C-alpha positions in Angstrom: -10.2 -20.5 23.1 -10.1 -17.6 20.3 -11.3 -14.3 21.4 -14.9 -13.4 19.9 -14.8 -10.8 17.2 -17.5 -9.0 19.1 -15.7 -8.5 22.2 -14.8 -4.7 21.3 -17.7 -3.1 19.8 -15.5 -0.2 18.6 -13.9 -2.8 16.2 -16.6 -4.8 14.7 -15.6 -7.6 12.2 -15.8 -7.3 8.5 -18.6 -8.9 6.6 -17.0 -11.1 3.8 -20.5 -11.6 2.5 -21.3 -8.0 2.4 -17.9 -7.0 0.8 -18.1 -9.8 -1.7 -21.6 -8.5 -2.8 -20.4 -4.9 -3.3 -17.0 -5.7 -4.9 -17.0 -9.1 -6.9 -19.3 -8.3 -9.6 -19.5 -9.4 -13.3 -16.9 -7.2 -15.2 -15.1 -6.2 -11.9 -11.4 -6.8 -11.4 -12.1 -8.5 -8.2 -12.8 -12.2 -8.8 -13.0 -13.2 -5.1 -12.8 -11.9 -1.7 -12.0 -13.7 1.5 -11.8 -12.5 5.3 -10.0 -14.7 7.8 -9.9 -14.4 11.6 -6.1 -14.5 11.5 -3.1 -15.6 9.7 0.7 -15.2 9.4 0.8 -13.1 6.4 -1.7 -12.1 3.9 1.0 -11.7 1.2 2.4 -15.1 2.0 -0.8 -16.8 1.8 -1.7 -15.1 -1.6 1.7 -16.1 -3.0 0.8 -19.6 -2.1 -2.5 -19.3 -3.8 -0.9 -17.5 -7.1 1.4 -20.5 -7.4 -1.4 -22.8 -7.3 -3.1 -20.9 -10.1 -5.5 -18.3 -8.2 -7.1 -16.0 -10.7 -6.1 -12.1 -11.0 -8.3 -10.1 -8.7 -8.3 -12.5 -5.6 -8.5 -10.5 -2.6 -7.3 -11.7 1.2 -8.2 -9.8 4.1 -7.4 -10.6 7.7 -8.7 -9.4 10.9 -5.2 -10.3 12.7 -1.8 -10.7 11.0 0.8 -12.3 13.3 3.9 -12.3 11.1 3.2 -9.4 8.9 6.0 -8.2 6.9 6.9 -4.5 5.6 9.3 -3.3 3.4 13.1 -4.1 4.0 12.0 -7.2 6.0 10.5 -5.4 8.8 7.9 -7.0 10.9 4.5 -5.3 11.4 1.6 -6.2 13.7 -1.6 -4.5 15.2 -4.4 -5.6 17.6 -7.2 -7.7 15.9 -9.6 -5.6 13.9 -7.6 -2.2 14.6 -6.7 -2.0 11.0 -7.1 -3.1 7.4 -4.8 -5.8 6.5 -5.3 -7.1 3.0 -3.3 -8.2 -0.2 -4.5 -8.4 -3.7 -3.3 -10.7 -6.7 -2.5 -9.1 -9.9 -1.1 -10.4 -13.2 -0.5 -7.0 -15.2 0.2 -7.7 -18.9 2.8 -4.8 -19.3 6.4 -4.4 -20.1 8.4 -5.8 -17.3 10.2 -2.2 -16.8 7.2 -0.8 -16.0 6.0 -3.2 -13.0 7.8 -1.0 -10.7 4.8 1.5 -10.9 2.5 -1.0 -9.4 3.3 -0.5 -5.8 3.0 3.4 -6.3 -0.2 2.9 -8.0 -1.5 1.1 -5.0 -0.3 3.9 -2.8 -1.9 6.5 -4.9 -5.3 4.6 -4.6 -4.9 4.1 -0.8 -4.2 7.9 -0.4 -7.0 8.8 -2.7 -9.5 6.6 -0.8 -8.4 7.9 2.6 -8.4 11.3 1.6 -11.9 10.9 0.3 -13.7 8.6 3.0 -11.6 9.6 6.0 -10.9 13.2 5.1 -7.4 13.1 6.5 -4.6 14.8 4.3 -2.7 11.8 3.1 0.7 12.2 1.4 3.2 9.5 -0.2 6.6 8.9 0.9 8.5 7.3 -1.9 7.8 4.5 -2.8 4.4 4.0 -1.2 4.4 4.9 2.4 1.0 6.8 3.2 1.7 9.7 5.7 0.0 12.0 7.8 2.0 14.9 8.5 5.4 13.2 9.0 4.0 9.9 10.6 3.3 6.8 8.9 -0.2 5.5 8.6 -0.1 2.7 6.1 2.4 0.7 4.2 2.5 -1.1 0.9 4.6 -4.3 0.2 4.6 -5.8 -3.4 6.4 -9.1 -4.1 6.7 -11.0 -7.6 5.6 -14.5 -7.5 6.8 -17.3 -10.1 3.7 -18.9 -11.1 4.4 -20.3 -14.3 4.9 -17.7 -16.8 3.1 -14.7 -16.2 4.1 -11.8 -14.1 1.8 -12.6 -10.8 2.4 -9.5 -8.4 0.8 -9.8 -4.8 0.5 -6.3 -3.1 -0.1 -5.8 0.4 -1.4 -3.0 2.7 -1.6 -2.3 6.0 -3.6 0.7 7.0 -3.8 1.7 10.7 -7.2 2.6 11.4 -8.5 2.5 15.1 -5.1 2.1 16.9 -5.0 4.1 20.1 -1.8 6.1 20.8 -0.6 3.5 23.4 -1.1 0.8 20.5 1.2 2.3 17.8 4.0 0.2 17.3 6.4 3.1 17.1 6.5 6.8 17.6 6.6 7.6 14.0 3.4 5.8 13.3 -0.2 7.3 13.4 -3.7 5.9 12.7 -7.1 7.3 11.5 -8.3 7.7 14.9 -5.3 9.4 16.3 -5.7 11.8 13.3 -9.4 12.3 14.3 -10.6 11.2 10.8 -14.1 11.8 9.7 -14.6 7.9 9.1 -12.8 4.8 11.0 -15.3 2.2 9.7 -13.3 -0.3 8.0 -15.9 -1.5 5.6 -16.4 1.8 3.5 -12.6 2.2 3.9 -11.8 -1.0 2.3 -14.5 -0.8 -0.4 -13.1 2.5 -1.4 -9.4 1.4 -1.5 -10.1 -1.5 -3.6 -12.2 0.6 -6.1 -9.5 3.0 -6.5 -6.9 0.3 -6.9 -9.3 -1.1 -9.7 -9.6 2.3 -11.5 -6.1 3.2 -11.4 -5.0 -0.4 -12.5 -7.4 -0.4 -15.4 -6.2 2.9 -16.9 -2.4 1.7 -16.2 -2.7 -1.5 -17.8 -4.8 -0.2 -20.8 -1.9 2.0 -21.4 0.5 -0.6 -21.4 2.1 0.4 -18.0 2.8 3.7 -19.5 2.4 5.9 -16.2 2.2 9.1 -18.3 -0.5 8.0 -20.6 -2.4 6.6 -17.6 -2.3 9.8 -15.7 -0.5 7.8 -12.9 2.8 9.9 -12.8 1.0 13.2 -12.3 -1.4 11.7 -9.7 1.8 10.2 -7.6 3.7 13.7 -8.0 0.5 15.4 -6.9 0.5 13.4 -3.6 4.3 13.1 -3.0 5.5 14.1 0.2 9.0 13.3 -1.1 9.3 15.1 -4.4 10.9 18.6 -3.8 12.4 17.5 -0.3 15.8 17.1 0.7 16.3 13.7 1.5 18.7 10.8 2.8 18.6 7.5 0.9 19.9 4.3 2.6 21.0 2.3 -0.2 21.7 -1.5 0.0 25.2 -2.1 0.8 25.3 0.3 3.6 25.7 3.1 1.0 24.1 6.5 1.7 22.9 9.1 -0.9 21.8 12.5 0.1 20.5 15.2 -2.3 17.2 16.8 -3.4 14.4 14.4 -4.7 13.3 15.7 -8.0 10.8 13.5 -9.5 10.0 9.8 -10.3 11.2 8.3 -13.7 9.2 6.1 -16.1 10.2 3.1 -14.2 9.1 4.6 -10.8 12.4 5.1 -9.5 12.9 8.1 -7.4 15.1 10.9 -8.9 17.6 12.7 -6.6 19.9 15.4 -7.5 23.3 15.3 -6.0 26.5 17.2 -6.2 27.5 14.6 -8.8 24.3 15.0 -10.8 21.0 13.1 -10.8 20.6 9.6 -9.7 17.7 7.1 -10.1 17.2 5.2 -7.1 15.2 1.8 -7.3 15.6 0.5 -3.9 16.3 1.9 -0.5 15.0 3.7 2.6 14.2 7.5 2.0 14.5 9.7 5.1 13.1 13.3 4.9 15.9 15.7 6.0 14.5 18.5 8.1 15.6 21.9 6.9 18.2 23.6 9.0 17.0 26.5 11.2 
């Protein structure tokens, strides 16, 4: 028998009806919103829906995710109703070279919403981890889906909301509750994140994916915890790049200045190097 969603009163269930009424409206980006009790992965489910022709703006939210995935193939899980776990389906009509900005856009939207609603100073570790201090609060995973011609992108976010210290998956993680946030109610948090995604997405697509014209690059740099820092980038193929993160280029790649010049990094695990004492 499945646990009732009301057994933990500190973690009430989300209302699909209330969220749909607030977010799915004429002229809105969001075309449908579904809340499920549990699933393996919202990204995987929404990718299947994209292949079946689901429209842009489809949102899938889950109360519990048993096979959640992060960047670089990492697994991710949390107790039921302790976080926000959702994916959105987008079909941006922008040049392919600019699609790399989409996960960064969702990171900016998440950080903006959390700062405003939860009053936690959230920064972004390239490309799109949300940090409170140096501890990870949320992650974003974007995946391209072959759905018959257009660029269908599924973007998922997992935000730790009410996890207690003993529930955190790793010592480098945190949650809004641990950070003593002003709000740990998932309903207004989800509404705020989705509205910020819509705002930035409309500006970015209207600008043809130009991050500068949309104001996206400046917003990302203002929230960045990586640019200006000494970093170690663990690249595919067991290669390592060390240097100073100097910016983000027009494709969303991280720029790293090394002894051999400036390099653009499109994929890799960034480690912030602590200054030597």
